[in-house]
C-alpha positions, 0 to 999 in steps of 0.5 A: 459659778461653775453651775452657771457656766456649765448651763451656758455651755450646755445651752450653746452646745444645744444651739450648735447641734440644732444649727447643724441639724438644719445647715448640714443637710442644706449643705449636702443638698446644695452639692447634689447637682440638678439632673435633667431628663432628655429624650433619647432613642437607641439607633440600630447598630450594624456592629458590636465593636467599640465606636470611637469617633463620629463626623458628619460631612453635611446634613445627611452623610456621616461616618462613625469609626471604631473597631478592635484595637489589635484586630480590625477597624470598622467604618459606619456610614449614614445617608439619612442624618443618622436614622440608619447606619450601614457597615462599610465593606472597607475594614482597617487592619486595626481600630480607628480612633479619629475621623476628620474632614479637609475640604472635599476629602475625609480621613481616618486613622488609628492604631499602628498609624494606619491612615486612609482617605476618601474623596467620594464620601466613603464609597472608596478608601485609599491608603495614601502612604506607608504605615507609621507604626505608632498610635494616631490619636488625632488628625488636624490641619493648619491654615496652609493645608499641612496635616498633623497627627498626635501620637502616643499610647496610654500616658507614655511618650508622645509625638507630633508628626506632620505631612505636606502631601496629605499623608503620603509621608510623615515627618516628626515635628517634636517628641514629648514626655507624654502622649499627645491626645488631641490637636486643633488649629484655631486662626493659625495657632495650634493647641495640643492636649497632653497628660497634665499640659496643653502645648501651643504653636504660633508658627503653623505647628512647626514648634510647640511650647508648653502653656500654663494650662495644667491639671488633667489629661486633656482629651479635647480642645474646642474653640466655639468662636474667635476668643472662646474655647474649652479644654476637656480633661479625661479625669473631669477638669474643664478649662476655658479661655476667653482670649483665644488661648492666651490664658486658661481658667478652671471652670469645673473640677469633676472630683468636687462637683458631682456625686458620680465620678466619670472619665470624659472623652468628647464634647460638642458645643453648639455656641459659646455658652451651650455645650455637652460633655460625654464620658463613661457609663452613659455620663453626660453633663450640660451647660447653657451659660458658658460653664458657670453651672453644669447639669447632669443629664439623667442616664439612659444607658450604662455604655461608655460614650466615646464621641458626640456630634450634632445633626439638625436639632439632635445629638448623636452619641456613640460608644462601647459595644457598637451603641448609637443614640440620638438625643434631642436638644433644647 
């Protein structure tokens, strides 16, 4: 009897080993996400400084900002849809982190709260008011023309300031336990991304309350339509809302989705379903079905991407060491 059971166990064990031999490779193969190739070219850059943000004001004119954190800020300009870039003669005293447009003016801000505006497409720049000695991470505007900036360095204490006179003076709205990395207004409702939380304002930015969204350091919040939006996490988490920001659900946790770990910095969504996210070491992921599935675009550089924008049927990607790339999209 013992011999019979020994043989039976041996047979079953062999079957299990045989099953694992086929199933385990299949399991790991399914975890390897498909990579797709993209047609990209490097654009000659007039600087070796790190580039932090990009914005196109129309089909031809665009700006890139960056610099050295404690040393100076640089502004690059194109007048031919990003084919060539010129280094602006205007330089800031510290690096610039963000550039944004409100009506006919463009604004840039950066380290130590230096804040500048241009009313003539970058031909001249002015400093509207006094310097606030804090790091300005993000510029945003509510529906009634008030300006907001998210403040904080690293993961430490954050603040939100607002201005009713286009940055000539600033007042503190609130303080937070962690830095405020990004601010966006959508149909009068404000959202602020911070370390481990997303805050929300229902009164044009006057007061902010924590939402239930959590789990990452949220660097970008983007709405693609009235109800659909995405929150991008520095450590690789992506949240999505389908009800205008009332609730958020996790659609990607980078730690478990790809073989390579990368920190995320910026995203561009063409519509509700199609979007690109960029990060360190030339990392780009892409979705065309609203985040149900993501594909990694094969690397064409090891530079760190910090920002992305779209012009025509191409994406412009900028990052460390002054690198600028143009990438064709579907």
